[in-house]
C-alpha positions, 0 to 999 in steps of 0.5 A: 559515198555521197554524190549530187547528180543533175536529172531533168534540170534538178539536183539530187543528193544521193547515196548508195541504196537511196531512192529518188523521185525524178522527172520522167525518164524514157526507161521501162521498169527494171532498166538500168540508167547511168547518170553522167552529170555528177556535180559533187562526189564526197568532197570533190566539186566539179566545174561544172561536172566531174569527169570519169564519175557515173552514178548507176540506178535502177528504175523502180516505177514510172507513174503520176501522183493523184490530184489533190483536193482543193477546198474553196469556201463560197458562202451558201454555195454547193461548189465548195469542193473542187478537185484542182491541181496538176501532178507531174509524171515522175520516175522512181529510181533506186541508186545502186552504184556510185563509180568514182 
């Protein structure tokens, strides 16, 4: 089964067994989370959401990515290597079951 769910203002295409990196959710590692905002299931399209359909997932990891190195070149200057950027906290979720 294929589904499109809405998590944290973004939409994700999921299947059973897939892993997604979603916006940070207040859940600990190993917790089971249910997503009720299902936009599409196989060929059924909701208006805006489908009723009676849930997607169940397991939280694998809460984390934050490393900052990237941004190289800026300035002629005859030693400030050509700067660590800049912003990384949003994320939650890694494994989709275990699609009920519908």
